[in-house]
C-alpha positions as CSV (number, residue, x, y, z in Angstrom):
1,S,4.3,-3.9,16.4
2,P,6.8,-0.9,17.3
3,N,7.3,-3.0,20.7
4,G,8.1,-6.0,18.6
5,N,11.3,-7.9,17.7
6,D,11.8,-8.4,13.9
7,Q,13.6,-11.9,14.9
8,N,10.4,-12.9,16.1
9,D,8.5,-15.6,14.2
10,G,5.2,-13.4,14.4
11,L,2.5,-15.8,14.9
12,T,1.1,-14.6,17.7
13,Q,1.4,-10.7,19.3
14,E,3.3,-11.5,22.0
15,R,5.9,-13.2,19.5
16,A,5.2,-9.9,16.9
17,T,8.0,-8.6,14.4
18,R,8.7,-4.4,14.9
19,S,8.6,-4.3,11.4
20,I,6.1,-5.0,8.6
21,S,8.5,-5.6,6.5
22,A,9.6,-8.6,8.7
23,A,6.5,-9.9,9.4
24,L,6.1,-10.0,4.8
25,S,9.3,-12.2,4.8
26,K,7.0,-14.7,6.0
27,A,4.1,-14.5,5.1
28,V,2.6,-17.0,2.8
29,A,-0.5,-17.5,0.9
30,R,-4.0,-17.8,3.0
31,D,-1.6,-15.9,5.8
32,T,-3.6,-12.3,7.3
33,V,-0.6,-10.1,8.5
34,Q,-2.2,-7.8,11.5
35,V,-0.5,-4.5,11.9
36,A,-0.5,-2.3,15.3
37,A,-0.9,1.1,15.6
38,G,2.3,3.4,14.7
39,N,4.7,4.7,12.2
40,Y,6.7,2.2,10.0
41,T,9.6,3.9,8.4
42,V,13.2,3.4,7.4
43,A,14.3,4.8,10.9
44,N,12.4,1.9,12.4
45,G,13.7,-0.9,10.3
46,E,11.3,-0.7,6.8
47,V,12.6,-1.8,3.3
48,F,10.4,-0.6,0.5
49,P,9.5,-1.3,-1.4
50,M,6.9,-3.6,0.9
51,T,5.7,-6.6,-0.9
52,V,2.3,-7.8,-0.1
53,G,3.3,-11.7,-1.8
54,T,0.9,-13.6,-3.2
55,G,-2.8,-14.1,-1.4
56,V,-1.5,-12.3,1.6
57,N,-3.8,-9.9,3.6
58,L,-2.0,-6.9,4.9
59,V,-4.8,-5.3,7.4
60,S,-4.4,-2.5,10.3
61,T,-6.2,-3.4,13.4
62,V,-7.0,-0.3,13.6
63,R,-8.2,2.2,10.6
64,D,-5.7,4.7,9.8
65,A,-3.4,4.1,12.8
66,A,-0.7,2.1,11.0
67,I,1.1,4.6,9.0
68,V,3.4,3.9,6.4
69,D,5.8,6.1,5.4
70,S,8.4,5.8,2.7
71,P,11.6,8.2,2.4
72,S,11.2,11.3,0.2
73,L,14.2,10.7,-1.8
74,A,13.0,6.8,-2.6
75,E,13.2,5.7,-5.8
76,L,10.7,2.8,-4.8
77,D,7.1,1.9,-4.6
78,T,6.0,2.2,-1.2
79,I,3.8,-1.0,-1.1
80,V,3.4,-3.7,-4.2
81,L,0.2,-5.7,-3.7
82,Q,0.9,-8.8,-5.9
83,S,-1.9,-11.4,-7.2
84,D,-5.4,-12.0,-4.5
85,A,-3.8,-9.5,-1.9
86,I,-5.6,-7.6,0.0
87,L,-4.8,-4.2,1.9
88,N,-7.4,-3.1,4.6
89,G,-6.9,0.3,7.0
90,F,-3.4,1.7,6.7
91,K,-2.3,5.7,5.8
92,I,0.1,5.1,3.2
93,R,2.5,8.1,2.4
94,G,4.7,7.5,-0.6
95,R,6.9,10.4,-1.0
96,Q,8.4,9.3,-4.3
97,T,8.8,12.4,-6.8
98,R,9.7,10.4,-9.8
99,A,6.2,9.8,-12.5
100,D,6.6,6.2,-12.5
101,N,7.5,5.5,-8.3
102,Y,4.1,5.1,-6.7
103,A,2.4,4.8,-3.0
104,L,0.9,1.8,-4.2
105,R,1.5,-0.4,-7.3
106,V,-1.1,-3.2,-7.3
107,A,1.3,-5.7,-9.9
108,G,-1.5,-8.8,-9.7
109,S,-5.2,-9.4,-10.4
110,N,-7.7,-10.8,-7.9
111,T,-6.5,-7.6,-5.2
112,R,-8.7,-5.5,-2.7
113,V,-7.6,-2.1,-2.0
114,L,-10.3,-1.2,1.1
115,N,-10.7,1.9,3.3
116,N,-7.0,3.5,2.9
117,D,-5.9,7.1,2.8
118,I,-2.7,7.0,0.4
119,T,-1.3,9.9,-0.7
120,G,1.5,9.8,-3.7
121,V,3.9,12.6,-4.4
122,R,3.1,11.9,-8.4
123,V,1.0,8.8,-8.8
124,A,-1.1,7.2,-5.7
125,V,-2.4,4.2,-7.2
126,Y,-0.8,2.5,-10.2
127,L,-2.7,-0.4,-11.4
128,A,0.3,-2.3,-13.4
129,N,-0.7,-3.7,-17.0
130,G,-2.8,-6.6,-17.5
131,V,-3.9,-6.8,-13.9
132,N,-7.5,-7.8,-13.8
133,N,-10.1,-8.5,-11.4
134,V,-9.3,-5.1,-8.8
135,L,-12.0,-3.8,-6.1
136,I,-10.4,-0.1,-4.7
137,K,-13.3,0.6,-2.4
138,N,-13.8,3.8,0.8
139,N,-10.2,5.3,0.1
140,T,-9.6,8.6,0.3
141,I,-6.8,9.0,-2.7
142,R,-4.7,11.6,-3.3
143,T,-1.8,13.5,-5.0
144,L,0.3,16.3,-3.6
145,L,1.8,17.8,-7.5
146,G,-0.4,19.3,-10.3
147,V,-0.4,18.9,-13.7
148,T,1.5,15.8,-14.0
149,S,0.1,13.6,-11.1
150,Y,-2.4,11.0,-11.4
151,V,-4.4,9.9,-8.9
152,V,-5.3,6.4,-9.9
153,R,-3.6,5.7,-13.1
154,L,-4.9,2.0,-15.6
155,A,-2.5,0.3,-17.6
156,G,-4.8,-1.4,-19.9
157,N,-7.2,-3.4,-17.3
158,D,-10.1,-5.0,-17.0
159,N,-12.8,-5.5,-14.4
160,V,-11.9,-2.4,-12.0
161,T,-14.1,-1.8,-9.9
162,L,-13.9,2.1,-7.8
163,E,-16.4,2.6,-5.3
164,A,-16.8,5.0,-2.5
165,N,-13.7,6.1,-2.6
166,T,-12.8,10.0,-2.1
167,L,-10.3,11.0,-5.3
168,N,-8.4,14.5,-5.0
169,G,-5.8,15.1,-7.8
170,G,-4.2,18.4,-6.6
171,G,-4.8,20.1,-10.0
172,G,-4.0,16.7,-12.0
173,Y,-5.7,13.3,-13.2
174,G,-8.0,11.8,-10.7
175,I,-8.4,8.5,-13.1
176,Y,-6.3,8.1,-15.8
């Protein structure tokens, strides 16, 4: 919560952390991290990449009202999803310009990306090699550059479901 404190344990709304990064560092498998509306940036204490650990659910309490905005000069991904993780309801702004940095990197199998608005400069969503059983549903996903950009980039994946998404490649590749 923008009104929280990163020294809090984050176990209740009254003891919320200020940054998503702090909440994720305290979360374990089967935890759900609920994120209040607000802008989550380096200036507010965020550390990038934000890693959603194995089995952790990261959920915005109001769709598109929790905005994760990484710095433009970052050479890091904005959010990384590990196995069995869920990302639901965020507005994600990955401002990295390198082709090997992503707004969202899916690094583990059995993950779900639901109801998000994701923008990347060169690559919006990247599924790492060997990541399988992924559901990407009801998202708006776009890139800002033209020819060398990828909205969703796959790398040797099986059982990936893309359902009811809106993709805009800005002149580059939609799904590659």
